[in-house]
KOLPA-920503 format. One record per residue: residue in three letters; chain; x, y, z of N, C-alpha, C in turn. Coordinates in Angstrom, 2 decimals, always signed. Layout:
<pts>
<resn ALA&chain A&n.xx X&n.yy Y&n.zz Z&ca.xx X&ca.yy Y&ca.zz Z&c.xx X&c.yy Y&c.zz Z>;
...
</pts>
This chain:
<pts>
<resn MET&chain A&n.xx +0.85&n.yy -1.17&n.zz +0.00&ca.xx +0.00&ca.yy +0.00&ca.zz +0.00&c.xx +0.90&c.yy +1.23&c.zz +0.00>;
<resn HIS&chain A&n.xx +0.90&n.yy +1.93&n.zz -1.07&ca.xx +1.76&ca.yy +3.10&ca.zz -1.22&c.xx +0.99&c.yy +4.33&c.zz -0.76>;
<resn MET&chain A&n.xx +1.12&n.yy +4.64&n.zz +0.53&ca.xx +0.33&ca.yy +5.70&ca.zz +1.14&c.xx +1.18&c.yy +6.92&c.zz +1.45>;
<resn SER&chain A&n.xx +0.51&n.yy +8.07&n.zz +1.54&ca.xx +1.15&ca.yy +9.32&ca.zz +1.94&c.xx +1.21&c.yy +9.38&c.zz +3.47>;
<resn LYS&chain A&n.xx +1.95&n.yy +10.36&n.zz +3.97&ca.xx +1.97&ca.yy +10.58&ca.zz +5.43&c.xx +0.56&c.yy +10.81&c.zz +5.96>;
<resn ALA&chain A&n.xx -0.18&n.yy +11.69&n.zz +5.28&ca.xx -1.53&ca.yy +12.00&ca.zz +5.73&c.xx -2.44&c.yy +10.78&c.zz +5.65>;
<resn GLY&chain A&n.xx -2.25&n.yy +9.97&n.zz +4.61&ca.xx -3.05&ca.yy +8.75&ca.zz +4.47&c.xx -2.77&c.yy +7.76&c.zz +5.58>;
<resn ILE&chain A&n.xx -1.50&n.yy +7.62&n.zz +5.95&ca.xx -1.14&ca.yy +6.72&ca.zz +7.04&c.xx -1.69&c.yy +7.23&c.zz +8.36>;
<resn TYR&chain A&n.xx -1.56&n.yy +8.53&n.zz +8.58&ca.xx -2.10&ca.yy +9.12&ca.zz +9.81&c.xx -3.60&c.yy +8.85&c.zz +9.91>;
<resn ASP&chain A&n.xx -4.32&n.yy +9.09&n.zz +8.82&ca.xx -5.77&ca.yy +8.85&ca.zz +8.82&c.xx -6.10&c.yy +7.39&c.zz +9.10>;
<resn GLN&chain A&n.xx -5.33&n.yy +6.49&n.zz +8.51&ca.xx -5.56&ca.yy +5.06&ca.zz +8.75&c.xx -5.31&c.yy +4.71&c.zz +10.21>;
<resn LEU&chain A&n.xx -4.26&n.yy +5.26&n.zz +10.78&ca.xx -3.92&ca.yy +4.96&ca.zz +12.17&c.xx -4.97&c.yy +5.48&c.zz +13.15>;
<resn THR&chain A&n.xx -5.56&n.yy +6.63&n.zz +12.85&ca.xx -6.51&ca.yy +7.25&ca.zz +13.79&c.xx -7.97&c.yy +6.91&c.zz +13.51>;
<resn SER&chain A&n.xx -8.26&n.yy +6.35&n.zz +12.36&ca.xx -9.65&ca.yy +6.07&ca.zz +11.99&c.xx -10.29&c.yy +5.02&c.zz +12.89>;
<resn GLU&chain A&n.xx -11.53&n.yy +5.25&n.zz +13.25&ca.xx -12.26&ca.yy +4.24&ca.zz +14.01&c.xx -12.53&c.yy +3.02&c.zz +13.15>;
<resn HIS&chain A&n.xx -12.45&n.yy +3.19&n.zz +11.84&ca.xx -12.62&ca.yy +2.06&ca.zz +10.91&c.xx -11.28&c.yy +1.47&c.zz +10.49>;
<resn GLY&chain A&n.xx -10.21&n.yy +2.06&n.zz +11.02&ca.xx -8.85&ca.yy +1.58&ca.zz +10.73&c.xx -8.24&c.yy +1.02&c.zz +12.00>;
<resn GLU&chain A&n.xx -7.15&n.yy +1.63&n.zz +12.42&ca.xx -6.40&ca.yy +1.11&ca.zz +13.57&c.xx -6.86&c.yy +1.68&c.zz +14.90>;
<resn ASN&chain A&n.xx -7.52&n.yy +2.83&n.zz +14.87&ca.xx -8.13&ca.yy +3.45&ca.zz +16.06&c.xx -7.10&c.yy +3.84&c.zz +17.13>;
<resn PHE&chain A&n.xx -5.90&n.yy +4.25&n.zz +16.71&ca.xx -4.92&ca.yy +4.75&ca.zz +17.66&c.xx -5.30&c.yy +6.17&c.zz +18.06>;
<resn PRO&chain A&n.xx -4.90&n.yy +6.60&n.zz +19.26&ca.xx -5.10&ca.yy +8.00&ca.zz +19.63&c.xx -4.26&c.yy +8.91&c.zz +18.72>;
<resn PRO&chain A&n.xx -4.72&n.yy +10.13&n.zz +18.48&ca.xx -3.98&ca.yy +11.05&ca.zz +17.60&c.xx -2.52&c.yy +11.23&c.zz +18.00>;
<resn GLU&chain A&n.xx -2.25&n.yy +11.28&n.zz +19.29&ca.xx -0.88&ca.yy +11.49&ca.zz +19.75&c.xx +0.02&c.yy +10.33&c.zz +19.34>;
<resn ALA&chain A&n.xx -0.47&n.yy +9.12&n.zz +19.46&ca.xx +0.31&ca.yy +7.94&ca.zz +19.07&c.xx +0.55&c.yy +7.92&c.zz +17.57>;
<resn ALA&chain A&n.xx -0.48&n.yy +8.25&n.zz +16.80&ca.xx -0.34&ca.yy +8.28&ca.zz +15.35&c.xx +0.66&c.yy +9.35&c.zz +14.93>;
<resn GLN&chain A&n.xx +0.61&n.yy +10.51&n.zz +15.55&ca.xx +1.55&ca.yy +11.58&ca.zz +15.21&c.xx +2.97&c.yy +11.18&c.zz +15.57>;
<resn PHE&chain A&n.xx +3.14&n.yy +10.51&n.zz +16.70&ca.xx +4.46&ca.yy +10.02&ca.zz +17.07&c.xx +5.00&c.yy +9.07&c.zz +15.99>;
<resn ALA&chain A&n.xx +4.16&n.yy +8.18&n.zz +15.53&ca.xx +4.57&ca.yy +7.25&ca.zz +14.48&c.xx +4.97&c.yy +8.00&c.zz +13.21>;
<resn ILE&chain A&n.xx +4.16&n.yy +8.94&n.zz +12.79&ca.xx +4.44&ca.yy +9.72&ca.zz +11.58&c.xx +5.74&c.yy +10.51&c.zz +11.73>;
<resn ASP&chain A&n.xx +5.94&n.yy +11.10&n.zz +12.90&ca.xx +7.14&ca.yy +11.90&ca.zz +13.14&c.xx +8.41&c.yy +11.05&c.zz +13.14>;
<resn ASN&chain A&n.xx +8.28&n.yy +9.76&n.zz +13.34&ca.xx +9.45&ca.yy +8.90&ca.zz +13.46&c.xx +9.64&c.yy +7.92&c.zz +12.31>;
<resn ILE&chain A&n.xx +8.81&n.yy +8.04&n.zz +11.28&ca.xx +8.98&ca.yy +7.21&ca.zz +10.08&c.xx +10.07&c.yy +7.84&c.zz +9.22>;
<resn VAL&chain A&n.xx +11.02&n.yy +7.04&n.zz +8.81&ca.xx +12.03&ca.yy +7.48&ca.zz +7.85&c.xx +11.70&c.yy +6.77&c.zz +6.54>;
<resn PHE&chain A&n.xx +11.25&n.yy +7.56&n.zz +5.56&ca.xx +10.73&ca.yy +6.97&ca.zz +4.34&c.xx +10.88&c.yy +7.94&c.zz +3.19>;
<resn ASP&chain A&n.xx +10.98&n.yy +7.43&n.zz +1.99&ca.xx +11.04&ca.yy +8.25&ca.zz +0.78&c.xx +9.62&c.yy +8.44&c.zz +0.25>;
<resn TRP&chain A&n.xx +8.98&n.yy +9.52&n.zz +0.64&ca.xx +7.58&ca.yy +9.77&ca.zz +0.28&c.xx +7.41&c.yy +10.03&c.zz -1.20>;
<resn LYS&chain A&n.xx +8.41&n.yy +10.62&n.zz -1.83&ca.xx +8.33&ca.yy +10.87&ca.zz -3.28&c.xx +8.30&c.yy +9.55&c.zz -4.05>;
<resn GLU&chain A&n.xx +9.13&n.yy +8.61&n.zz -3.64&ca.xx +9.13&ca.yy +7.29&ca.zz -4.30&c.xx +7.80&c.yy +6.57&c.zz -4.06>;
<resn ASN&chain A&n.xx +7.23&n.yy +6.75&n.zz -2.88&ca.xx +5.95&ca.yy +6.14&ca.zz -2.59&c.xx +4.86&c.yy +6.73&c.zz -3.49>;
<resn ALA&chain A&n.xx +4.91&n.yy +8.04&n.zz -3.69&ca.xx +3.96&ca.yy +8.70&ca.zz -4.60&c.xx +4.15&c.yy +8.16&c.zz -6.02>;
<resn LEU&chain A&n.xx +5.40&n.yy +7.98&n.zz -6.43&ca.xx +5.67&ca.yy +7.45&ca.zz -7.76&c.xx +5.10&c.yy +6.05&c.zz -7.92>;
<resn LYS&chain A&n.xx +5.27&n.yy +5.21&n.zz -6.94&ca.xx +4.73&ca.yy +3.85&ca.zz -7.03&c.xx +3.20&c.yy +3.87&c.zz -7.11>;
<resn LYS&chain A&n.xx +2.58&n.yy +4.77&n.zz -6.36&ca.xx +1.12&ca.yy +4.88&ca.zz -6.42&c.xx +0.69&c.yy +5.38&c.zz -7.80>;
<resn ALA&chain A&n.xx +1.43&n.yy +6.36&n.zz -8.32&ca.xx +1.12&ca.yy +6.90&ca.zz -9.65&c.xx +1.27&c.yy +5.81&c.zz -10.72>;
<resn GLN&chain A&n.xx +2.31&n.yy +5.00&n.zz -10.62&ca.xx +2.51&ca.yy +3.91&ca.zz -11.57&c.xx +1.35&c.yy +2.93&c.zz -11.52>;
<resn SER&chain A&n.xx +0.87&n.yy +2.67&n.zz -10.33&ca.xx -0.28&ca.yy +1.78&ca.zz -10.17&c.xx -1.51&c.yy +2.34&c.zz -10.88>;
<resn TYR&chain A&n.xx -1.77&n.yy +3.63&n.zz -10.69&ca.xx -2.90&ca.yy +4.27&ca.zz -11.37&c.xx -2.72&c.yy +4.21&c.zz -12.88>;
<resn ALA&chain A&n.xx -1.50&n.yy +4.51&n.zz -13.35&ca.xx -1.25&ca.yy +4.53&ca.zz -14.79&c.xx -1.44&c.yy +3.15&c.zz -15.42>;
<resn GLU&chain A&n.xx -1.03&n.yy +2.13&n.zz -14.72&ca.xx -1.10&ca.yy +0.77&ca.zz -15.27&c.xx -2.49&c.yy +0.15&c.zz -15.16>;
<resn THR&chain A&n.xx -3.21&n.yy +0.42&n.zz -14.09&ca.xx -4.47&ca.yy -0.28&ca.zz -13.87&c.xx -5.71&c.yy +0.55&c.zz -14.22>;
<resn MET&chain A&n.xx -5.57&n.yy +1.86&n.zz -14.25&ca.xx -6.75&ca.yy +2.70&ca.zz -14.46&c.xx -6.67&c.yy +3.51&c.zz -15.75>;
<resn ASN&chain A&n.xx -5.54&n.yy +3.43&n.zz -16.46&ca.xx -5.36&ca.yy +4.20&ca.zz -17.69&c.xx -5.72&c.yy +5.67&c.zz -17.53>;
<resn MET&chain A&n.xx -5.23&n.yy +6.27&n.zz -16.45&ca.xx -5.50&ca.yy +7.67&ca.zz -16.16&c.xx -4.44&c.yy +8.57&c.zz -16.80>;
<resn SER&chain A&n.xx -4.84&n.yy +9.79&n.zz -17.16&ca.xx -3.89&ca.yy +10.76&ca.zz -17.68&c.xx -2.99&c.yy +11.25&c.zz -16.54>;
<resn ASP&chain A&n.xx -1.89&n.yy +11.87&n.zz -16.92&ca.xx -0.98&ca.yy +12.42&ca.zz -15.91&c.xx -1.68&c.yy +13.44&c.zz -15.02>;
<resn SER&chain A&n.xx -2.50&n.yy +14.29&n.zz -15.61&ca.xx -3.17&ca.yy +15.31&ca.zz -14.80&c.xx -4.20&c.yy +14.68&c.zz -13.87>;
<resn ALA&chain A&n.xx -4.88&n.yy +13.65&n.zz -14.31&ca.xx -5.84&ca.yy +12.96&ca.zz -13.45&c.xx -5.12&c.yy +12.24&c.zz -12.31>;
<resn ILE&chain A&n.xx -3.98&n.yy +11.65&n.zz -12.61&ca.xx -3.20&ca.yy +10.98&ca.zz -11.56&c.xx -2.71&c.yy +12.01&c.zz -10.55>;
<resn TYR&chain A&n.xx -2.20&n.yy +13.14&n.zz -11.04&ca.xx -1.74&ca.yy +14.21&ca.zz -10.14&c.xx -2.88&c.yy +14.64&c.zz -9.21>;
<resn ASP&chain A&n.xx -4.05&n.yy +14.89&n.zz -9.80&ca.xx -5.20&ca.yy +15.31&ca.zz -8.99&c.xx -5.56&c.yy +14.26&c.zz -7.95>;
<resn GLN&chain A&n.xx -5.50&n.yy +13.01&n.zz -8.31&ca.xx -5.82&ca.yy +11.93&ca.zz -7.37&c.xx -4.77&c.yy +11.87&c.zz -6.26>;
<resn LEU&chain A&n.xx -3.52&n.yy +12.06&n.zz -6.62&ca.xx -2.45&ca.yy +11.99&ca.zz -5.62&c.xx -2.55&c.yy +13.09&c.zz -4.58>;
<resn ILE&chain A&n.xx -2.97&n.yy +14.29&n.zz -4.98&ca.xx -3.03&ca.yy +15.40&ca.zz -4.02&c.xx -4.40&c.yy +15.59&c.zz -3.38>;
<resn SER&chain A&n.xx -5.40&n.yy +14.91&n.zz -3.87&ca.xx -6.77&ca.yy +15.10&ca.zz -3.39&c.xx -6.91&c.yy +14.76&c.zz -1.90>;
<resn GLU&chain A&n.xx -7.65&n.yy +15.61&n.zz -1.19&ca.xx -7.94&ca.yy +15.31&ca.zz +0.21&c.xx -8.88&c.yy +14.11&c.zz +0.32>;
<resn TYR&chain A&n.xx -9.55&n.yy +13.77&n.zz -0.77&ca.xx -10.42&ca.yy +12.58&ca.zz -0.80&c.xx -9.71&c.yy +11.40&c.zz -1.46>;
<resn GLY&chain A&n.xx -8.50&n.yy +11.65&n.zz -1.92&ca.xx -7.72&ca.yy +10.61&ca.zz -2.57&c.xx -6.53&c.yy +10.21&c.zz -1.72>;
<resn GLU&chain A&n.xx -5.34&n.yy +10.40&n.zz -2.27&ca.xx -4.13&ca.yy +9.88&ca.zz -1.63&c.xx -3.46&c.yy +10.83&c.zz -0.63>;
<resn LYS&chain A&n.xx -3.73&n.yy +12.12&n.zz -0.75&ca.xx -3.22&ca.yy +13.14&ca.zz +0.19&c.xx -1.70&c.yy +13.30&c.zz +0.18>;
<resn PHE&chain A&n.xx -1.07&n.yy +13.07&n.zz -0.97&ca.xx +0.34&ca.yy +13.39&ca.zz -1.09&c.xx +0.48&c.yy +14.90&c.zz -1.22>;
<resn THR&chain A&n.xx +1.67&n.yy +15.42&n.zz -0.91&ca.xx +1.91&ca.yy +16.85&ca.zz -1.09&c.xx +2.03&c.yy +17.14&c.zz -2.58>;
<resn PRO&chain A&n.xx +1.80&n.yy +18.39&n.zz -2.99&ca.xx +1.99&ca.yy +18.73&ca.zz -4.41&c.xx +3.41&c.yy +18.41&c.zz -4.90>;
<resn GLU&chain A&n.xx +4.41&n.yy +18.63&n.zz -4.07&ca.xx +5.79&ca.yy +18.32&ca.zz -4.46&c.xx +5.97&c.yy +16.82&c.zz -4.70>;
<resn GLU&chain A&n.xx +5.43&n.yy +15.99&n.zz -3.81&ca.xx +5.53&ca.yy +14.54&ca.zz -3.98&c.xx +4.79&c.yy +14.09&c.zz -5.24>;
<resn ALA&chain A&n.xx +3.61&n.yy +14.65&n.zz -5.45&ca.xx +2.82&ca.yy +14.28&ca.zz -6.63&c.xx +3.52&c.yy +14.70&c.zz -7.92>;
<resn GLN&chain A&n.xx +4.12&n.yy +15.89&n.zz -7.93&ca.xx +4.81&ca.yy +16.35&ca.zz -9.13&c.xx +6.02&c.yy +15.48&c.zz -9.43>;
<resn TYR&chain A&n.xx +6.74&n.yy +15.08&n.zz -8.39&ca.xx +7.86&ca.yy +14.16&ca.zz -8.57&c.xx +7.37&c.yy +12.88&c.zz -9.25>;
<resn ALA&chain A&n.xx +6.24&n.yy +12.36&n.zz -8.77&ca.xx +5.69&ca.yy +11.13&ca.zz -9.33&c.xx +5.36&c.yy +11.31&c.zz -10.82>;
<resn ILE&chain A&n.xx +4.70&n.yy +12.39&n.zz -11.15&ca.xx +4.33&ca.yy +12.65&ca.zz -12.54&c.xx +5.58&c.yy +12.82&c.zz -13.41>;
<resn ASP&chain A&n.xx +6.55&n.yy +13.55&n.zz -12.90&ca.xx +7.78&ca.yy +13.80&ca.zz -13.66&c.xx +8.57&c.yy +12.52&c.zz -13.92>;
<resn ASN&chain A&n.xx +8.36&n.yy +11.50&n.zz -13.10&ca.xx +9.15&ca.yy +10.28&ca.zz -13.21&c.xx +8.36&c.yy +9.06&c.zz -13.67>;
<resn LEU&chain A&n.xx +7.12&n.yy +9.28&n.zz -14.12&ca.xx +6.33&ca.yy +8.17&ca.zz -14.65&c.xx +6.95&c.yy +7.62&c.zz -15.92>;
</pts>
């Protein structure tokens, strides 16, 4: 699952997910050492291969608050490297 920081935080705190307290989830996020741009690229590749989406549609999905919640910088890296 190629998730953004915000996506992981939401999963950790969701009552339908892991249901951790916000403080515990934030601690986890603050201590993850990860290449978020590469994660965005892998998610973008998945969209490109399975959904036949345009670059602009993938970018919008990557940054959407209802989608993947990557930062614009992470999403642009993904698009630039597809």
